[in-house]
VEXDREN-2710 file (C-alpha; in Angstrom, 1 decimal):
% VEXDREN-2710
k/r/px/py/pz
1/MET/19.0/9.0/-8.0
2/LEU/15.0/10.3/-8.7
3/SER/14.0/7.5/-11.6
4/CYS/15.7/4.5/-9.6
5/THR/13.1/5.6/-6.4
6/ALA/10.5/6.5/-9.2
7/ILE/11.1/2.8/-10.8
8/LEU/11.0/1.0/-7.1
9/VAL/8.2/3.0/-6.0
10/THR/5.5/1.8/-9.2
11/LEU/7.3/-2.1/-9.1
12/PHE/5.8/-2.0/-5.6
13/VAL/2.6/-0.4/-6.8
14/LEU/2.5/-3.1/-9.1
15/ILE/3.1/-6.1/-6.9
16/VAL/0.4/-5.2/-3.8
17/LEU/-2.2/-4.5/-7.3
18/LEU/-1.5/-8.1/-8.7
19/ASP/-1.7/-9.4/-5.1
20/GLY/-5.5/-7.9/-5.1
21/VAL/-6.1/-9.2/-7.8
22/LEU/-4.7/-12.7/-8.0
23/THR/-5.5/-13.5/-4.3
24/ARG/-8.9/-14.9/-4.2
25/LEU/-11.1/-15.5/-0.6
26/PRO/-13.3/-18.1/-0.1
27/SER/-16.9/-17.2/-0.7
28/LEU/-18.9/-15.9/2.3
29/ALA/-21.8/-18.4/1.2
30/GLY/-21.6/-21.0/3.3
31/ASN/-23.4/-23.8/5.2
32/PRO/-23.9/-22.9/8.8
33/VAL/-25.3/-25.9/11.2
34/ARG/-29.0/-26.1/11.9
35/GLY/-29.5/-23.2/14.1
36/GLU/-26.1/-21.2/13.3
37/ARG/-27.3/-17.6/13.1
38/VAL/-24.0/-15.7/11.8
39/GLY/-24.3/-11.7/11.7
40/VAL/-22.6/-8.6/12.6
41/ILE/-22.5/-7.0/16.1
42/HIS/-21.9/-2.9/16.5
43/VAL/-23.4/-1.2/13.4
44/HIS/-23.8/2.6/13.0
45/THR/-26.4/4.0/10.3
46/ASN/-27.1/7.5/9.1
47/ALA/-29.0/8.2/12.3
48/SER/-26.1/9.1/13.8
49/CYS/-22.6/8.8/12.1
50/GLY/-23.1/6.0/9.8
51/SER/-23.6/6.7/5.5
52/GLY/-26.4/4.1/4.9
53/THR/-30.1/3.9/5.8
54/LEU/-31.5/0.9/7.8
55/PRO/-32.7/-0.9/4.3
56/GLN/-29.2/0.1/2.7
57/VAL/-27.2/-1.9/5.7
58/ILE/-29.6/-4.6/6.1
59/ALA/-29.0/-5.1/1.9
60/ALA/-25.1/-5.1/2.6
61/ALA/-25.5/-7.5/5.3
62/LYS/-27.2/-10.0/3.2
63/ASP/-25.1/-9.4/0.2
64/ALA/-22.3/-10.7/3.2
65/ASP/-24.7/-14.0/3.9
66/LEU/-25.5/-12.6/7.5
67/SER/-28.7/-13.5/9.2
68/PHE/-28.7/-10.8/12.1
69/LEU/-27.3/-7.1/12.4
70/ALA/-27.2/-5.3/15.9
71/ILE/-27.4/-1.6/14.8
72/THR/-25.8/1.1/17.6
73/ASP/-26.0/4.4/16.7
74/HIS/-24.5/6.7/18.8
75/ASN/-26.9/7.6/21.9
76/LEU/-29.9/7.2/19.7
77/THR/-32.1/3.9/19.5
78/LEU/-34.7/3.5/16.2
79/SER/-38.2/3.0/16.9
80/ASP/-40.6/0.0/17.4
81/ALA/-41.9/0.6/14.3
82/GLU/-38.4/0.6/12.2
83/VAL/-37.5/-2.3/14.1
84/ALA/-41.0/-4.4/13.3
85/GLN/-40.5/-3.2/9.6
86/ALA/-37.3/-4.4/9.2
87/ASP/-37.0/-7.8/11.7
88/PRO/-38.3/-10.8/8.9
89/PRO/-38.7/-14.1/9.9
90/ASP/-35.3/-15.0/7.8
91/PHE/-33.3/-11.8/9.1
92/ALA/-33.1/-10.3/12.4
93/VAL/-32.5/-6.7/13.6
94/ILE/-31.1/-6.7/17.3
95/ASP/-32.2/-2.7/18.3
96/GLY/-29.2/-1.1/20.6
97/GLU/-27.1/1.9/21.4
98/GLU/-23.6/3.2/21.4
99/VAL/-24.1/5.0/24.8
100/SER/-21.3/7.4/25.8
101/THR/-20.2/7.8/29.2
102/ALA/-17.7/9.5/31.2
103/ALA/-15.9/6.3/31.3
104/GLY/-15.9/5.3/27.8
105/HIS/-18.6/4.0/25.5
106/PHE/-20.8/0.6/26.1
107/LEU/-23.4/-1.0/24.1
108/ALA/-27.0/-1.4/25.1
109/LEU/-28.7/-4.1/22.9
110/GLY/-32.0/-5.0/22.9
111/ILE/-33.7/-1.7/24.0
112/SER/-35.8/0.6/21.6
113/ASP/-36.9/4.2/21.9
114/SER/-39.7/3.3/23.6
115/ARG/-38.1/1.1/26.1
116/TRP/-35.3/3.0/27.3
117/HIS/-34.9/6.8/27.8
118/ARG/-31.6/7.5/29.0
119/GLY/-31.8/10.8/30.1
120/ALA/-29.2/13.4/30.9
121/GLY/-25.7/13.1/32.4
122/PHE/-22.6/10.9/31.5
123/ASN/-22.7/9.2/35.1
124/THR/-21.3/5.5/33.5
125/ARG/-22.9/3.3/36.4
126/ASN/-26.5/5.0/36.4
127/LEU/-26.6/4.7/32.8
128/MET/-25.4/1.2/32.8
129/ALA/-28.2/0.4/35.7
130/SER/-31.0/2.4/33.9
131/SER/-29.9/0.4/30.7
132/HIS/-30.0/-3.2/32.5
133/ARG/-33.6/-2.3/34.5
134/SER/-35.1/-1.9/30.8
135/GLY/-33.9/-5.0/29.9
136/ALA/-30.4/-4.2/28.0
137/VAL/-27.6/-6.4/27.5
138/ASN/-24.6/-4.6/28.0
139/PHE/-21.4/-5.1/26.1
140/ILE/-18.2/-2.7/27.0
141/ALA/-17.4/-1.2/23.5
142/HIS/-13.5/-1.1/22.2
143/PRO/-12.1/-1.2/25.8
144/PHE/-8.5/-0.4/24.6
145/GLY/-9.1/1.9/21.5
146/LEU/-6.9/4.7/20.9
147/ARG/-9.7/7.0/21.3
148/ASP/-12.5/6.3/24.0
149/ARG/-10.8/3.5/25.9
150/TRP/-12.6/2.3/29.3
151/SER/-11.7/3.3/32.2
152/ASP/-14.0/2.2/34.8
153/TRP/-13.9/-1.6/35.2
154/GLY/-15.6/-1.4/38.7
155/ALA/-18.8/-1.2/37.6
156/THR/-20.9/-4.4/37.0
157/ASP/-23.5/-4.2/35.4
158/TYR/-22.3/-5.2/31.9
159/ASP/-22.6/-8.7/30.7
160/GLY/-19.9/-9.0/28.1
161/ILE/-17.0/-6.9/26.6
162/GLU/-15.7/-6.2/22.7
163/ILE/-12.9/-8.8/22.6
164/PHE/-12.4/-7.9/18.9
165/ASN/-13.6/-4.0/17.4
166/ASP/-12.7/-3.9/13.6
167/ASP/-12.3/-0.4/13.9
168/ALA/-10.1/-0.1/17.0
169/VAL/-7.8/-3.1/15.4
170/TRP/-7.1/-0.7/11.9
171/ARG/-6.1/2.4/14.0
172/ARG/-3.3/0.6/15.3
173/ASN/-1.5/-0.2/12.1
174/THR/1.4/1.8/10.5
175/VAL/0.8/4.7/8.3
176/PHE/2.5/2.6/6.0
177/GLY/0.1/-0.3/6.4
178/ILE/-2.8/1.6/6.2
179/ALA/-1.0/2.9/3.0
180/VAL/-0.8/-0.2/1.7
181/ALA/-4.4/-1.3/2.8
182/ALA/-6.1/2.0/0.8
183/LEU/-3.7/0.9/-2.2
184/LEU/-4.9/-2.3/-2.0
185/TYR/-9.0/-1.8/-1.4
186/PRO/-10.1/-0.6/-5.1
187/VAL/-9.5/-4.1/-6.2
188/ASN/-9.8/-6.3/-3.4
189/SER/-11.4/-4.7/-0.5
190/ARG/-11.8/-7.9/1.7
191/LEU/-8.2/-8.4/1.1
192/ALA/-7.2/-4.8/2.0
193/LEU/-9.3/-4.4/5.1
194/LEU/-8.0/-8.5/6.2
195/ARG/-4.6/-7.4/6.0
196/LEU/-5.0/-4.9/8.6
197/ALA/-6.5/-7.2/11.1
198/ARG/-4.3/-8.0/14.4
199/THR/-4.5/-10.0/17.4
200/PRO/-5.9/-7.9/20.2
201/GLU/-3.8/-9.3/22.9
202/GLU/-4.7/-6.6/25.6
203/ASN/-8.3/-7.4/25.4
204/PHE/-8.1/-10.9/25.4
205/ALA/-6.0/-10.6/28.7
206/LYS/-8.5/-8.5/30.4
207/TRP/-11.5/-10.9/29.0
208/ASP/-9.1/-13.9/31.0
209/GLU/-8.9/-11.3/34.0
210/LEU/-12.8/-10.9/33.9
211/THR/-14.0/-14.4/33.4
212/ALA/-11.8/-15.8/36.0
213/ASN/-14.4/-14.2/38.2
214/ARG/-17.6/-14.3/36.6
215/ALA/-19.1/-15.2/33.5
216/VAL/-18.6/-12.4/31.1
217/ALA/-19.2/-12.9/27.2
218/GLY/-17.0/-11.8/24.3
219/ILE/-18.3/-10.7/21.1
220/CYS/-16.9/-9.6/18.2
221/GLY/-18.1/-5.5/17.2
222/SER/-17.5/-4.4/13.6
223/ASP/-18.0/-0.9/14.5
224/ALA/-19.0/-0.4/10.8
225/HIS/-19.8/3.5/9.7
226/ALA/-19.0/3.3/6.0
227/ASN/-18.2/7.0/6.4
228/VAL/-15.1/8.9/6.5
229/LEU/-15.9/12.4/8.3
230/VAL/-14.3/15.4/8.3
231/ASP/-15.2/18.1/10.8
232/HIS/-19.1/16.2/10.7
233/TRP/-18.5/16.6/6.8
234/SER/-19.0/13.1/5.0
235/ILE/-16.4/12.9/2.5
236/ALA/-16.4/8.9/1.6
237/ARG/-18.4/5.9/2.1
238/PHE/-15.2/4.1/3.2
239/PRO/-14.8/1.1/4.1
240/SER/-18.0/0.0/3.0
241/TYR/-20.5/-1.9/4.6
242/LEU/-20.1/-4.8/2.8
243/SER/-16.5/-5.1/3.4
244/VAL/-16.6/-4.5/7.0
245/PHE/-19.4/-7.4/6.9
246/SER/-17.3/-9.7/5.2
247/LEU/-14.2/-9.6/8.5
248/ALA/-14.9/-10.2/11.7
249/ARG/-18.9/-12.0/12.0
250/GLN/-20.2/-13.9/15.0
251/HIS/-21.7/-17.0/14.8
252/VAL/-24.4/-17.6/17.0
253/LEU/-25.9/-20.8/18.3
254/LEU/-29.4/-21.4/19.5
255/PRO/-30.6/-24.6/20.5
256/GLU/-33.6/-26.8/19.8
257/GLN/-36.7/-25.4/21.3
258/SER/-40.4/-27.2/20.8
259/GLY/-42.3/-25.5/18.2
260/ILE/-39.7/-22.8/17.6
261/ASP/-37.4/-22.9/14.2
262/PRO/-33.7/-21.8/14.9
263/ASP/-33.1/-21.1/12.1
264/HIS/-35.6/-18.2/12.0
265/ALA/-35.5/-17.3/15.0
266/GLY/-36.0/-13.5/16.1
267/ALA/-33.6/-10.9/17.4
268/ASP/-34.4/-11.5/21.4
269/ALA/-33.6/-15.4/20.9
270/ILE/-30.3/-14.6/19.6
271/LEU/-29.8/-12.0/21.9
272/SER/-30.0/-14.4/24.6
273/ALA/-27.9/-16.8/23.0
274/ILE/-25.2/-14.2/23.0
275/ARG/-25.8/-13.2/26.2
276/SER/-25.3/-16.9/27.9
277/GLY/-21.9/-16.9/25.7
278/ASN/-23.9/-19.5/23.0
279/SER/-21.6/-17.8/20.4
280/PHE/-18.0/-17.4/18.8
281/CYS/-16.5/-14.6/16.8
282/ALA/-14.4/-15.5/14.3
283/ILE/-12.2/-14.1/10.9
284/ASP/-14.2/-16.4/8.4
285/ALA/-11.3/-15.6/5.4
286/LEU/-8.2/-15.5/7.9
287/ALA/-6.4/-18.4/6.0
288/PRO/-7.4/-18.0/2.1
289/ALA/-4.9/-19.8/0.9
290/GLU/-4.8/-23.2/3.2
291/ALA/-6.5/-25.3/0.6
292/PHE/-4.0/-24.4/-1.5
293/VAL/-0.8/-25.0/1.0
294/THR/-2.5/-28.2/1.7
295/TYR/-2.4/-29.5/-2.1
296/ILE/0.8/-28.2/-2.3
297/LYS/1.8/-30.1/0.7
298/VAL/0.3/-33.5/0.1
299/GLY/1.5/-33.8/-3.4
300/LEU/5.4/-32.8/-2.0
301/ILE/4.8/-35.4/0.7
302/ALA/3.5/-38.2/-1.5
303/GLY/5.9/-37.9/-3.9
304/LEU/9.0/-37.8/-1.7
305/PHE/7.4/-41.0/0.1
306/LEU/7.0/-42.7/-3.4
307/VAL/10.2/-42.0/-4.9
308/LEU/12.4/-42.4/-1.7
309/PRO/13.9/-46.4/-3.0
310/PHE/15.4/-43.9/-6.1
311/ILE/16.2/-41.4/-4.1
312/LEU/18.2/-43.7/-1.7
313/TYR/19.7/-45.2/-5.3
314/GLN/21.6/-42.2/-6.4
315/LEU/22.8/-41.5/-2.9
316/TRP/24.0/-45.1/-3.0
317/LYS/25.4/-44.3/-6.4
318/PHE/27.0/-40.6/-4.9
319/VAL/29.1/-42.7/-2.3
320/ALA/29.9/-45.9/-4.1
321/PRO/33.0/-44.8/-5.7
322/GLY/34.3/-44.0/-2.3
323/LEU/33.8/-47.3/-0.6
324/LEU/36.1/-50.6/-0.5
325/GLU/34.3/-53.7/-1.8
326/HIS/33.7/-55.0/1.5
327/GLU/31.8/-52.0/2.0
328/LYS/29.9/-51.7/-0.8
329/LYS/28.7/-55.6/0.2
330/TYR/26.8/-54.0/2.6
331/THR/25.4/-50.8/1.8
332/VAL/22.6/-51.9/-0.6
333/PRO/21.0/-54.4/1.6
334/PHE/21.4/-51.4/4.5
335/LEU/19.8/-48.9/2.1
336/VAL/17.1/-51.4/0.7
337/GLY/16.1/-52.0/4.5
338/SER/16.0/-48.5/5.6
339/ALA/13.6/-47.9/2.8
340/MET/11.4/-50.8/3.7
341/LEU/11.3/-50.0/6.9
342/PHE/10.3/-46.4/6.4
343/TYR/7.2/-47.6/3.9
344/SER/6.8/-50.6/6.9
345/GLY/6.1/-47.4/9.2
346/GLY/3.9/-45.3/7.4
347/VAL/1.7/-48.9/6.4
348/ILE/1.6/-49.1/10.3
349/PHE/0.4/-45.4/11.0
350/TYR/-2.3/-45.9/7.9
351/LEU/-3.8/-49.0/9.9
352/VAL/-3.8/-47.4/13.2
353/LEU/-4.8/-43.5/12.2
354/PRO/-8.9/-44.5/12.2
355/PHE/-8.1/-45.6/16.0
356/ILE/-6.4/-42.2/17.1
357/ILE/-8.6/-39.7/15.1
358/HIS/-11.8/-41.8/16.9
359/PHE/-10.1/-41.4/20.5
360/LEU/-8.9/-37.9/19.9
361/LEU/-12.6/-36.9/18.6
362/SER/-14.2/-38.6/21.2
363/PHE/-13.6/-35.8/23.6
364/ALA/-15.9/-33.9/21.8
365/LYS/-19.1/-34.0/23.6
366/GLY/-21.4/-31.8/24.8
367/ASP/-21.1/-27.9/23.7
368/ILE/-17.9/-29.0/22.4
369/LYS/-17.9/-29.7/18.5
370/ALA/-14.9/-30.7/16.8
371/GLN/-14.2/-28.8/13.8
372/LEU/-11.4/-29.5/12.0
373/SER/-9.1/-27.7/10.0
374/VAL/-7.6/-29.6/6.7
375/GLY/-4.4/-27.9/7.2
376/TYR/-3.7/-28.9/10.5
377/TYR/-4.9/-32.4/10.0
378/VAL/-2.7/-32.9/7.2
379/THR/0.3/-31.4/9.0
380/PHE/-0.5/-33.9/11.8
381/CYS/-0.9/-36.9/9.7
382/VAL/2.5/-36.2/7.8
383/ARG/4.4/-35.7/11.0
384/LEU/3.2/-38.7/12.5
385/MET/3.7/-40.8/9.3
386/ILE/7.4/-39.5/9.6
387/ALA/7.4/-40.1/13.0
388/PHE/6.7/-43.9/12.5
389/GLY/9.0/-44.2/9.9
390/LEU/12.2/-42.9/11.5
391/ALA/11.2/-45.2/14.5
392/PHE/10.9/-48.2/12.2
393/GLN/14.9/-47.6/11.5
394/LEU/15.7/-49.5/14.5
395/PRO/16.8/-52.4/13.3
396/MET/19.0/-50.7/10.5
397/VAL/20.7/-48.5/13.6
398/VAL/21.0/-51.7/15.9
399/ILE/22.9/-53.4/13.1
400/PHE/24.8/-50.7/11.8
401/LEU/26.4/-50.1/15.7
402/THR/27.0/-53.9/15.6
403/GLN/29.0/-53.8/12.8
404/LEU/31.1/-51.1/14.2
405/GLY/31.3/-53.2/17.6
406/LEU/29.3/-50.6/19.7
407/VAL/26.4/-52.9/20.7
408/SER/26.1/-56.5/20.9
409/SER/23.1/-59.1/20.8
410/ARG/24.6/-59.8/25.0
411/LEU/24.3/-55.9/25.3
412/LEU/20.7/-55.8/24.2
413/VAL/19.3/-58.5/26.2
414/ARG/21.1/-57.1/29.6
415/TYR/19.5/-53.5/28.9
416/PHE/16.0/-54.9/28.2
417/ARG/14.1/-53.0/30.8
418/HIS/16.2/-49.8/30.3
419/ALA/15.4/-50.0/26.7
420/ILE/11.6/-50.4/27.1
421/VAL/11.8/-47.1/29.2
422/LEU/13.8/-45.5/26.4
423/ILE/11.4/-46.5/23.7
424/PHE/8.7/-45.0/25.9
425/VAL/10.4/-41.8/25.9
426/VAL/11.4/-42.1/22.2
427/ALA/8.0/-42.4/21.1
428/ALA/6.7/-39.6/23.1
429/VAL/9.4/-37.1/21.3
430/LEU/8.4/-38.1/17.8
431/THR/4.7/-38.2/18.3
432/PRO/3.0/-34.9/17.7
433/THR/0.0/-35.2/20.0
434/THR/-0.1/-35.9/23.9
435/ASP/-2.9/-38.6/23.8
436/PRO/-1.8/-42.3/25.2
437/LEU/-3.1/-43.9/21.8
438/SER/-0.8/-42.1/19.6
439/LEU/2.3/-43.5/22.1
440/LEU/1.6/-46.9/22.4
441/ALA/0.6/-47.4/18.5
442/MET/4.2/-47.0/17.8
443/VAL/5.9/-48.2/21.0
444/LEU/4.0/-51.9/20.7
445/PRO/5.8/-52.4/17.6
446/LEU/9.2/-50.2/18.5
447/LEU/8.9/-53.4/21.3
448/LEU/8.8/-55.8/18.3
449/LEU/11.3/-54.1/16.6
450/TYR/13.5/-54.4/19.3
451/GLY/13.3/-57.8/19.8
452/LEU/14.1/-58.3/16.1
453/SER/17.0/-56.0/16.2
454/ILE/18.5/-58.4/18.9
455/LEU/18.0/-61.4/16.4
456/ALA/19.9/-59.0/14.0
457/ALA/22.8/-58.2/16.1
458/LYS/23.2/-62.0/16.9
459/GLY/23.2/-62.8/13.0
460/VAL/26.2/-60.0/12.8
461/GLU/28.1/-61.8/15.0
462/LEU/27.6/-65.0/13.9
463/ARG/28.6/-64.1/10.5
464/ARG/32.0/-62.3/12.0
465/ALA/32.4/-65.1/13.6
END
């Protein structure tokens, strides 16, 4: 029994390690649009409970292809000299502080030791009001963390909340999940932390509630320490700054201004954009296998589409021995006709696809920018193509029902108006989108096919006679 358990455990460990070795996440280096600055908020240095000096933290951020950081040591701000020295044009440092209060913690961003002195006491509203008067941008930190939950939702001197906090999310994992991540970390640290990520539903629900009453910015906080403390003693620099900076990142969109290069804007401009809500947070490596899966999906669908006649032929060879002679006479034309109509549906879809995409993307105006996921786009196209192919089977269905004596050309003409309504309903069900252009692109050919179906039914009736 013991040896069997040991074998299973060893096999499990090998699988986890192999997963870490073989899974390759996409490179963090990208090409943001002009004015897009990517950074991390809520970072601790060795001035409080972190393990790295400010230059070390900045070096890790640059390795993670970031262009700004928000430093928030516990109840401590950086000096003006430190901020000035670490704020070159191509990398911005937002000075701040994680303020401990009686109701929880909040981040006061955009302050330094010369701008604000918190003083004694832990009165939540007094501290928030005081930091606001000193020009700080306040964000409630880890509002629903297992520790230091926020309790004073009646306070008003805050500009936003952390809707995602790495440290708080990781703490909600099971012991087994954390153990697996720890096993995976040495071979693939980014993947290990990514596997611990969870959707903070409670944070999102509260954000929705707050934004219903006023503008509240949502940010992702890394809460990076790179430090494991036991009784105030550091025993490991874990997880590293680089691995944490590779997970949840804030994308800030800076507007074009006369005489100012947004790609080299300083900390104040970035913080102003975050406060105004001109930013979004993203887990940039959430779908590492999307490109691979897309290649497989496209290859599979294209293969099925091309070999459809051969599949139908094999189906015919399978059922032919059980058919009577007069039944065989109709089967081959039926299979060929079905294949041709399916291909016709695919061709029509291909012709109208550019118009459908153009129509859907035309709604992305102003501050709304369309950023298509390749996986979603391929799935959308495949579903719509199959829907067109199936819808074009209408004449074959009518011929089959006419052969059985269930419908006639007269009946089809009599209920033409009812058929129009039914065609609209069927097209609405088959098309995976709700836009009218996709609906009409399927309805119009179906109306034409319905007319051809009437002629086909009449032909079947004449042959019978």
